[in-house]
C-alpha positions as CSV (number, residue, x, y, z in Angstrom):
1,M,178.8,173.5,92.3
2,S,180.9,176.7,91.6
3,L,182.3,177.6,88.0
4,D,185.6,178.3,89.6
5,A,189.3,177.8,88.3
6,D,189.0,173.9,89.2
7,W,185.8,173.6,86.8
8,T,187.5,175.5,84.2
9,R,190.4,173.2,84.0
10,R,188.0,170.4,84.2
11,W,186.4,171.7,81.1
12,I,189.3,172.4,79.2
13,V,190.9,168.9,79.9
14,L,187.7,167.4,78.8
15,V,187.6,169.3,75.9
16,A,190.9,168.2,74.8
17,D,189.8,164.7,75.4
18,R,187.0,164.5,73.2
19,I,188.4,166.4,70.5
20,A,191.0,163.5,70.8
21,E,188.4,161.0,70.7
22,R,186.5,162.4,67.8
23,K,189.2,163.9,65.7
24,A,188.6,161.7,62.8
25,E,184.8,162.4,62.9
26,L,185.3,166.3,62.9
27,T,187.9,165.9,60.0
28,H,185.5,163.6,58.1
29,L,182.6,166.4,58.3
30,D,185.2,169.1,57.2
31,R,186.6,166.9,54.5
32,D,183.1,167.0,53.1
33,I,182.7,170.7,52.7
34,G,185.7,172.2,53.8
35,D,189.8,171.9,54.1
36,G,189.4,168.6,55.7
37,D,191.8,169.5,58.7
38,H,189.3,170.6,61.4
39,G,189.5,167.9,63.7
40,E,193.3,167.7,63.1
41,N,193.8,171.4,63.9
42,L,191.9,171.3,66.9
43,D,193.5,168.2,68.3
44,R,196.9,169.7,68.1
45,G,195.7,173.0,69.4
46,F,193.8,171.6,72.7
47,S,197.0,169.0,73.2
48,A,198.9,172.3,73.4
49,V,196.6,173.8,75.8
50,R,196.4,170.9,77.8
51,A,200.4,170.7,78.2
52,R,200.5,174.3,79.1
53,L,197.8,174.1,81.7
54,D,200.5,172.3,83.8
55,D,202.7,175.3,83.9
56,L,199.8,177.8,84.8
57,D,199.9,179.2,88.6
58,A,197.8,177.2,90.9
59,A,196.0,180.2,91.7
60,A,195.0,181.5,88.3
61,T,191.6,182.7,88.0
62,P,189.3,181.3,85.4
63,G,189.5,184.5,83.1
64,A,193.3,183.6,83.2
65,I,192.9,180.0,82.2
66,L,190.7,181.0,79.4
67,K,193.2,183.5,78.1
68,L,195.9,180.8,78.2
69,V,193.2,178.6,75.8
70,A,192.9,181.9,73.7
71,T,196.6,182.6,73.2
72,T,197.6,178.8,72.4
73,L,195.0,178.4,69.9
74,I,196.0,181.3,68.0
75,S,199.4,180.3,68.2
76,T,199.0,176.5,67.3
77,V,196.0,176.1,65.3
78,G,195.8,176.7,61.4
79,G,193.2,177.2,59.0
80,A,190.0,179.2,60.2
81,S,189.4,177.5,63.7
82,G,192.4,178.8,65.3
83,P,191.7,182.6,65.1
84,L,188.1,181.9,65.5
85,Y,188.2,179.8,68.6
86,G,191.0,181.8,70.0
87,T,189.1,185.0,69.3
88,A,186.1,183.5,71.3
89,F,188.1,182.5,74.3
90,L,190.0,185.9,74.4
91,R,186.8,187.6,74.4
92,A,185.3,185.2,77.0
93,S,188.6,185.8,79.3
94,T,188.0,189.6,79.0
95,A,184.4,189.2,80.1
96,A,185.5,186.9,83.0
97,G,187.7,189.5,84.2
98,D,189.3,188.8,87.7
99,A,186.5,187.0,89.0
100,E,187.1,184.1,91.1
101,T,184.1,182.1,89.4
102,L,182.0,182.5,86.7
103,D,178.7,181.8,88.3
104,D,177.6,185.3,87.8
105,V,178.8,186.0,84.6
106,L,178.6,182.6,82.7
107,V,176.3,184.3,80.1
108,D,178.4,187.4,79.7
109,V,181.3,185.1,79.0
110,L,179.3,182.9,76.5
111,R,178.0,186.0,74.6
112,A,181.5,187.4,74.7
113,A,182.8,184.3,73.1
114,R,179.7,184.5,70.4
115,D,180.3,187.8,69.6
116,G,184.1,187.2,69.0
117,I,183.6,184.9,66.3
118,V,180.8,186.8,64.6
119,A,183.4,189.5,64.8
120,R,186.5,187.9,63.5
121,G,184.2,185.6,60.9
122,K,181.8,188.1,59.9
123,A,179.1,185.3,59.9
124,E,175.6,185.2,61.1
125,A,172.8,182.8,62.2
126,G,172.0,180.9,59.1
127,D,175.2,181.0,57.2
128,K,176.2,177.3,58.1
129,T,179.2,178.3,60.5
130,M,179.8,177.5,64.1
131,V,177.6,180.6,64.6
132,D,174.5,178.5,64.2
133,A,175.5,176.5,67.3
134,W,176.8,179.4,69.2
135,S,173.8,181.8,68.9
136,P,171.1,179.3,70.0
137,A,173.4,178.3,72.9
138,V,173.9,181.9,74.3
139,E,170.1,182.3,74.0
140,A,169.2,179.0,75.8
141,A,171.9,180.1,78.5
142,A,170.2,183.6,79.0
143,A,166.9,182.0,79.9
144,A,168.1,179.9,82.5
145,T,167.7,180.4,86.1
146,D,171.2,178.9,87.3
147,A,174.7,178.5,85.9
148,R,174.3,174.7,86.1
149,S,171.2,174.8,84.1
150,A,172.5,177.2,81.8
151,L,175.4,175.3,80.7
152,E,172.9,172.3,80.2
153,A,170.5,174.4,78.1
154,A,173.5,175.8,76.2
155,A,174.9,172.4,75.3
156,T,171.6,171.0,74.2
157,A,170.8,174.2,72.1
158,A,174.4,174.0,70.4
159,E,173.7,170.2,69.5
160,A,170.4,171.2,68.0
161,G,172.0,174.2,66.2
162,A,174.6,172.0,64.9
163,A,172.3,169.5,63.6
164,A,170.2,172.3,62.2
165,T,173.2,173.3,59.8
166,E,172.8,170.2,57.7
167,P,169.9,171.3,55.2
168,L,171.5,174.9,54.9
169,V,173.2,176.4,52.2
170,A,176.8,177.8,53.5
171,R,177.3,181.7,52.9
172,K,180.5,181.6,54.6
173,G,184.1,180.0,54.4
174,R,185.5,177.3,51.9
175,A,181.9,175.5,52.1
176,S,180.1,178.5,50.5
177,Y,181.9,177.7,47.2
178,L,180.0,174.4,47.0
179,G,176.8,176.1,46.8
180,E,173.9,173.6,47.1
181,R,176.2,170.8,47.2
182,A,177.0,171.7,50.7
183,I,173.2,170.8,51.6
184,G,173.0,167.7,53.7
185,H,176.4,168.0,55.4
186,R,176.9,169.2,58.9
187,D,179.2,172.1,59.6
188,P,182.2,170.8,61.4
189,G,182.5,174.3,63.3
190,S,179.1,173.9,64.8
191,E,179.6,170.4,65.6
192,S,183.1,171.1,67.6
193,T,181.0,174.1,69.5
194,A,178.6,171.4,70.4
195,L,181.2,169.2,71.7
196,I,183.0,172.2,73.7
197,L,179.7,173.0,75.1
198,R,178.7,169.7,76.1
199,A,182.1,169.4,78.0
200,A,181.3,172.4,79.9
201,A,178.0,171.1,80.9
202,D,179.5,167.7,81.8
203,A,182.5,169.3,83.4
């Protein structure tokens, strides 16, 4: 398996499918501690991405596909998730460059995405945000020996990171206004991060 343009397209289509399937769940998580629009916003954004993929040149590189995802999310997704995920995919596309496959740059791509989220949201691990899923995912991928195992390790680590947000007190975003009332609720951004990275492994 090569992480080429075909894989990148499969990944993004799978993300769109899974967000559509779990839109209500993501919205419910966000209703508990946020604005209540995370699932709806991401579904609108990735539905738009899916439609625009069909217009992309068949010879587009993985980096070009990631850039399309970025610009579409930034232009169509409201709330915090649009700018955050848009920045993540934009930084990822820059890290991918003109490479025909992401096999040798996967960790750089994941790290760039995480760093973009950190820069945009000014959050760090432990703040009860999507960074709590992204950071362990990057670390797990970096410890893997090949691209396939790196994707699986990243997805598993992101899922564990999302679960680990439940006992945390939020220090960023709207959830931070709740103080200890946010304890016991999973961060919706960390859950959507886990969904996106699991789709990458499954693709």
